[in-house]
VOPAGU-2260 file (C-alpha; in pm, 1 decimal, decimal comma):
REM VOPAGU-2260
SITE   aa  ch    i         X         Y         Z
SITE  UNK   A    0   -4269,0   -4242,7  -11344,3
SITE  UNK   A    1   -4017,2   -4113,5  -11595,9
SITE  UNK   A    2   -3672,5   -4271,1  -11583,7
SITE  UNK   A    3   -3514,9   -4005,4  -11802,2
SITE  UNK   A    4   -3189,6   -3869,9  -11660,7
SITE  UNK   A    5   -3200,3   -3518,7  -11515,9
SITE  UNK   A    6   -3059,6   -3268,9  -11760,8
SITE  UNK   A    7   -2740,5   -3086,9  -11662,0
SITE  UNK   A    8   -2917,0   -2753,1  -11705,1
SITE  UNK   A    9   -3188,8   -2857,1  -11459,8
SITE  UNK   A   10   -2930,1   -2972,3  -11204,5
SITE  UNK   A   11   -2745,9   -2642,7  -11238,0
SITE  UNK   A   12   -3071,1   -2448,7  -11195,9
SITE  UNK   A   13   -3161,0   -2649,2  -10882,7
SITE  UNK   A   14   -2819,9   -2580,3  -10730,1
SITE  UNK   A   15   -2855,6   -2211,1  -10809,6
SITE  UNK   A   16   -3199,2   -2198,7  -10648,0
SITE  UNK   A   17   -3068,6   -2377,9  -10337,0
SITE  UNK   A   18   -2776,0   -2136,8  -10310,2
SITE  UNK   A   19   -3011,9   -1841,4  -10346,3
SITE  UNK   A   20   -3234,4   -1974,2  -10065,6
SITE  UNK   A   21   -2934,2   -2021,9   -9838,0
SITE  UNK   A   22   -2811,4   -1669,5   -9907,7
SITE  UNK   A   23   -3154,5   -1523,3   -9832,5
SITE  UNK   A   24   -3165,2   -1716,2   -9506,4
SITE  UNK   A   25   -2821,8   -1590,8   -9403,1
SITE  UNK   A   26   -2882,0   -1227,2   -9503,1
SITE  UNK   A   27   -3073,1   -1122,2   -9187,8
SITE  UNK   A   28   -2780,8   -1243,5   -8975,7
SITE  UNK   A   29   -2528,0   -1067,6   -9197,4
SITE  UNK   A   30   -2722,0    -742,7   -9163,2
SITE  UNK   A   31   -2717,9    -776,3   -8784,1
SITE  UNK   A   32   -2369,8    -892,9   -8695,8
SITE  UNK   A   33   -2254,4    -804,5   -8343,6
SITE  UNK   A   34   -1964,3    -560,2   -8336,0
SITE  UNK   A   35   -1627,9    -709,0   -8251,3
SITE  UNK   A   36   -1633,6    -668,6   -7875,9
SITE  UNK   A   37   -1372,0    -716,5   -7605,2
SITE  UNK   A   38   -1503,2    -751,0   -7248,9
SITE  UNK   A   39   -1241,7    -705,7   -6978,7
SITE  UNK   A   40   -1341,2    -810,3   -6629,8
SITE  UNK   A   41   -1176,1    -713,6   -6304,7
SITE  UNK   A   42   -1274,0   -1052,5   -6165,5
SITE  UNK   A   43   -1132,1   -1375,6   -6301,5
SITE  UNK   A   44   -1425,3   -1613,8   -6249,4
SITE  UNK   A   45   -1763,9   -1482,7   -6130,2
SITE  UNK   A   46   -1814,0   -1206,0   -6387,3
SITE  UNK   A   47   -1652,0   -1394,6   -6678,4
SITE  UNK   A   48   -1854,5   -1708,1   -6600,7
SITE  UNK   A   49   -2178,5   -1511,6   -6625,5
SITE  UNK   A   50   -2093,1   -1314,7   -6939,4
SITE  UNK   A   51   -1937,8   -1613,7   -7118,1
SITE  UNK   A   52   -2269,6   -1792,0   -7070,0
SITE  UNK   A   53   -2414,8   -1532,4   -7309,2
SITE  UNK   A   54   -2123,1   -1472,8   -7541,1
SITE  UNK   A   55   -2065,9   -1842,0   -7613,5
SITE  UNK   A   56   -2417,7   -1858,9   -7755,5
SITE  UNK   A   57   -2369,1   -1541,9   -7961,1
SITE  UNK   A   58   -2032,7   -1654,2   -8095,5
SITE  UNK   A   59   -2177,1   -1992,8   -8192,8
SITE  UNK   A   60   -2466,8   -1827,0   -8374,2
SITE  UNK   A   61   -2245,3   -1601,6   -8587,2
SITE  UNK   A   62   -1927,4   -1810,5   -8602,3
SITE  UNK   A   63   -1960,2   -1936,8   -8959,1
SITE  UNK   A   64   -2057,3   -1595,6   -9093,2
SITE  UNK   A   65   -1764,0   -1430,1   -8916,6
SITE  UNK   A   66   -1506,4   -1708,5   -8951,7
SITE  UNK   A   67   -1441,1   -1673,0   -8581,0
SITE  UNK   A   68   -1560,9   -1516,1   -8258,7
SITE  UNK   A   69   -1731,9   -1178,5   -8247,4
SITE  UNK   A   70   -1688,0   -1135,1   -7870,9
SITE  UNK   A   71   -1399,6   -1219,0   -7638,0
SITE  UNK   A   72   -1416,7   -1211,6   -7257,0
SITE  UNK   A   73   -1099,4   -1171,5   -7053,3
SITE  UNK   A   74   -1081,6   -1193,7   -6673,4
SITE  UNK   A   75    -781,7   -1004,4   -6541,4
SITE  UNK   A   76    -755,6    -985,7   -6162,4
SITE  UNK   A   77    -649,2    -622,4   -6210,7
SITE  UNK   A   78    -758,8    -346,8   -5974,5
SITE  UNK   A   79   -1021,7     -93,7   -6076,3
SITE  UNK   A   80    -756,9     177,6   -6106,4
SITE  UNK   A   81    -548,4     -18,5   -6358,1
SITE  UNK   A   82    -826,0    -185,4   -6555,4
SITE  UNK   A   83    -861,7      71,6   -6833,7
SITE  UNK   A   84    -488,5     100,2   -6897,3
SITE  UNK   A   85    -457,6    -277,5   -6903,2
SITE  UNK   A   86    -753,7    -314,9   -7141,0
SITE  UNK   A   87    -611,1     -63,5   -7389,1
SITE  UNK   A   88    -286,4    -257,8   -7415,7
SITE  UNK   A   89    -429,5    -608,3   -7401,6
SITE  UNK   A   90    -697,9    -558,3   -7665,1
SITE  UNK   A   91    -425,0    -491,1   -7922,0
SITE  UNK   A   92    -276,3    -830,9   -7839,7
SITE  UNK   A   93    -589,7   -1041,7   -7789,3
SITE  UNK   A   94    -844,7    -888,6   -8024,8
SITE  UNK   A   95    -715,7    -598,0   -8238,3
SITE  UNK   A   96   -1026,8    -603,2   -8457,3
SITE  UNK   A   97   -1242,7    -504,1   -8159,1
SITE  UNK   A   98   -1433,3    -179,2   -8202,6
SITE  UNK   A   99   -1596,2    -181,8   -7857,1
SITE  UNK   A  100   -1433,8    -251,1   -7520,5
SITE  UNK   A  101   -1640,5    -305,3   -7205,0
SITE  UNK   A  102   -1491,6    -281,1   -6856,5
SITE  UNK   A  103   -1660,3    -491,5   -6586,9
SITE  UNK   A  104   -1568,4    -407,1   -6228,8
SITE  UNK   A  105   -1707,9    -378,5   -5876,1
SITE  UNK   A  106   -1688,4    -106,6   -5615,8
SITE  UNK   A  107   -1601,5    -350,0   -5335,5
SITE  UNK   A  108   -1350,2    -184,0   -5100,8
SITE  UNK   A  109   -1165,0      22,5   -5359,1
SITE  UNK   A  110   -1123,4     397,5   -5295,7
SITE  UNK   A  111   -1409,9     615,6   -5416,7
SITE  UNK   A  112   -1187,4     817,3   -5649,5
SITE  UNK   A  113   -1060,8     505,0   -5825,6
SITE  UNK   A  114   -1415,9     384,7   -5882,3
SITE  UNK   A  115   -1540,9     719,4   -6012,4
SITE  UNK   A  116   -1234,8     797,4   -6222,0
SITE  UNK   A  117   -1242,8     463,4   -6403,9
SITE  UNK   A  118   -1584,3     546,2   -6547,0
SITE  UNK   A  119   -1488,7     904,3   -6633,3
SITE  UNK   A  120   -1163,0     800,6   -6801,7
SITE  UNK   A  121   -1326,0     520,8   -7000,5
SITE  UNK   A  122   -1620,3     720,4   -7129,1
SITE  UNK   A  123   -1411,1    1024,5   -7224,6
SITE  UNK   A  124   -1114,9     833,3   -7370,1
SITE  UNK   A  125   -1014,4     954,7   -7716,7
SITE  UNK   A  126    -943,0     629,8   -7893,8
SITE  UNK   A  127   -1016,3     439,7   -8213,3
SITE  UNK   A  128   -1235,1     213,4   -8000,7
SITE  UNK   A  129   -1538,5     295,3   -7791,5
SITE  UNK   A  130   -1499,1     219,8   -7420,2
SITE  UNK   A  131   -1798,9     141,8   -7200,6
SITE  UNK   A  132   -1841,5      47,3   -6835,4
SITE  UNK   A  133   -2046,4    -220,9   -6661,5
SITE  UNK   A  134   -1976,8    -162,5   -6292,7
SITE  UNK   A  135   -2161,4    -280,1   -5983,3
SITE  UNK   A  136   -2181,8     -97,5   -5652,6
SITE  UNK   A  137   -2106,7    -292,6   -5439,0
SITE  UNK   A  138   -2060,1    -616,0   -5636,0
SITE  UNK   A  139   -2181,1    -832,0   -5926,1
SITE  UNK   A  140   -2408,2   -1026,9   -5691,5
SITE  UNK   A  141   -2635,0    -722,1   -5688,0
SITE  UNK   A  142   -2705,4    -781,0   -6058,2
SITE  UNK   A  143   -2772,8   -1147,4   -5987,0
SITE  UNK   A  144   -3010,5   -1063,7   -5700,8
SITE  UNK   A  145   -3214,1    -828,5   -5921,2
SITE  UNK   A  146   -3324,6   -1135,7   -6116,4
SITE  UNK   A  147   -3533,1   -1229,0   -5811,0
SITE  UNK   A  148   -3630,8    -907,4   -5633,4
SITE  UNK   A  149   -3613,6    -529,8   -5619,0
SITE  UNK   A  150   -3356,9    -371,4   -5392,0
SITE  UNK   A  151   -3367,2      -7,2   -5281,5
SITE  UNK   A  152   -3120,7       0,3   -4992,1
SITE  UNK   A  153   -2763,6    -118,1   -4951,6
SITE  UNK   A  154   -2765,4    -439,6   -4750,6
SITE  UNK   A  155   -2404,8    -535,9   -4825,3
SITE  UNK   A  156   -2229,1    -808,4   -5017,1
SITE  UNK   A  157   -2279,8   -1085,4   -4765,2
SITE  UNK   A  158   -2655,4   -1023,9   -4757,4
SITE  UNK   A  159   -2668,3   -1040,1   -5138,4
SITE  UNK   A  160   -2501,6   -1378,8   -5130,8
SITE  UNK   A  161   -2719,5   -1502,1   -4846,2
SITE  UNK   A  162   -3035,6   -1412,7   -5038,7
SITE  UNK   A  163   -2901,9   -1568,9   -5357,9
SITE  UNK   A  164   -2829,1   -1894,6   -5176,6
SITE  UNK   A  165   -3195,1   -1902,9   -5073,0
SITE  UNK   A  166   -3322,7   -1821,6   -5419,6
SITE  UNK   A  167   -3102,3   -2044,2   -5633,4
SITE  UNK   A  168   -2839,2   -2223,6   -5427,7
SITE  UNK   A  169   -2581,4   -1964,5   -5529,3
SITE  UNK   A  170   -2211,1   -2021,0   -5474,7
SITE  UNK   A  171   -1938,4   -1779,4   -5575,1
SITE  UNK   A  172   -1766,5   -1864,5   -5906,0
SITE  UNK   A  173   -2049,8   -2092,3   -6023,0
SITE  UNK   A  174   -1968,6   -2188,0   -6385,4
SITE  UNK   A  175   -2338,0   -2216,9   -6483,9
SITE  UNK   A  176   -2465,2   -1896,6   -6323,6
SITE  UNK   A  177   -2596,3   -1757,2   -6654,0
SITE  UNK   A  178   -2802,2   -2069,3   -6722,1
SITE  UNK   A  179   -2953,0   -2045,4   -6374,3
SITE  UNK   A  180   -3055,4   -1681,5   -6418,9
SITE  UNK   A  181   -3125,3   -1633,7   -6789,4
SITE  UNK   A  182   -3501,6   -1694,7   -6784,5
SITE  UNK   A  183   -3535,8   -1398,3   -6545,2
SITE  UNK   A  184   -3314,4   -1161,4   -6743,3
SITE  UNK   A  185   -3593,8    -928,5   -6855,2
SITE  UNK   A  186   -3706,4    -874,5   -6496,9
SITE  UNK   A  187   -3350,6    -799,1   -6389,0
SITE  UNK   A  188   -3307,3    -552,1   -6674,5
SITE  UNK   A  189   -3619,7    -360,9   -6576,4
SITE  UNK   A  190   -3525,9    -350,9   -6208,8
SITE  UNK   A  191   -3165,3    -250,6   -6268,7
SITE  UNK   A  192   -3257,5      25,4   -6512,1
SITE  UNK   A  193   -3515,4     173,3   -6277,4
SITE  UNK   A  194   -3272,1     150,7   -5985,9
SITE  UNK   A  195   -2985,9     315,0   -6177,6
SITE  UNK   A  196   -3193,4     594,8   -6327,6
SITE  UNK   A  197   -3347,4     682,7   -5990,5
SITE  UNK   A  198   -3015,6     835,3   -5878,2
SITE  UNK   A  199   -2994,7    1100,0   -6146,0
SITE  UNK   A  200   -2663,3    1263,5   -6234,8
SITE  UNK   A  201   -2434,0    1179,9   -5943,0
SITE  UNK   A  202   -2099,7    1004,5   -5904,9
SITE  UNK   A  203   -2103,7     623,7   -5939,6
SITE  UNK   A  204   -1961,3     581,1   -5589,2
SITE  UNK   A  205   -2273,1     750,2   -5448,5
SITE  UNK   A  206   -2505,4     512,5   -5633,4
SITE  UNK   A  207   -2545,6     222,0   -5395,3
SITE  UNK   A  208   -2703,5     -14,8   -5463,5
SITE  UNK   A  209   -2674,6      22,9   -5840,3
SITE  UNK   A  210   -2524,3    -153,6   -6139,2
SITE  UNK   A  211   -2455,4     -77,8   -6503,2
SITE  UNK   A  212   -2414,6    -444,4   -6592,7
SITE  UNK   A  213   -2768,5    -425,5   -6729,2
SITE  UNK   A  214   -2642,5    -198,1   -7009,3
SITE  UNK   A  215   -2391,9    -459,2   -7122,1
SITE  UNK   A  216   -2656,3    -731,5   -7104,2
SITE  UNK   A  217   -2901,5    -514,1   -7300,5
SITE  UNK   A  218   -2640,7    -486,7   -7574,4
SITE  UNK   A  219   -2559,5    -857,0   -7584,4
SITE  UNK   A  220   -2912,0    -992,8   -7557,6
SITE  UNK   A  221   -3004,5    -840,8   -7895,2
SITE  UNK   A  222   -2785,1   -1099,3   -8065,5
SITE  UNK   A  223   -2907,8   -1414,2   -7889,3
């Protein structure tokens, strides 16, 4: 074995080769960075807990390349009627670099006009950012239930929760709800899409049961 010292030129070449390999490895991620996204939820726990289960993983994956988070989730406690107005103001404070804003909200007991108008106002808003909606009619538990079964008729919020307790020991505001459901995400996506598209072009308030949460999840899951 030679005991000759490594030449400086060889050391420099090795470092250059290592740097080149690291850059090549990082390039696919750089070419596929998630857009800066702000997700505003009507609820303060259930919806944020689920979505944060996904976004934490995405933010961790791209953190070093972005020098920070790509996605922020904010639970508000605001009513459906005020959610869009609140989001437009708050995004400038919390995450001004955001190019996409998602509104997550439920039908629950809110007036039909409020529910329908929130979608219309968000999707037609002339703004420097793109606004999208991820509503559930009646509630987010519908999206959770679609991980386990199809649903073609409205059985009500309490029935959703009853079935979820049987399937997975569900409790409202569970912090680990995403981890419980994530291995069934593809099934839920297929069911929710088929359910939503079966209604055709009618007002959101008339689509029950239905949810557009699957569209938000479809967008996020690409970056996991």
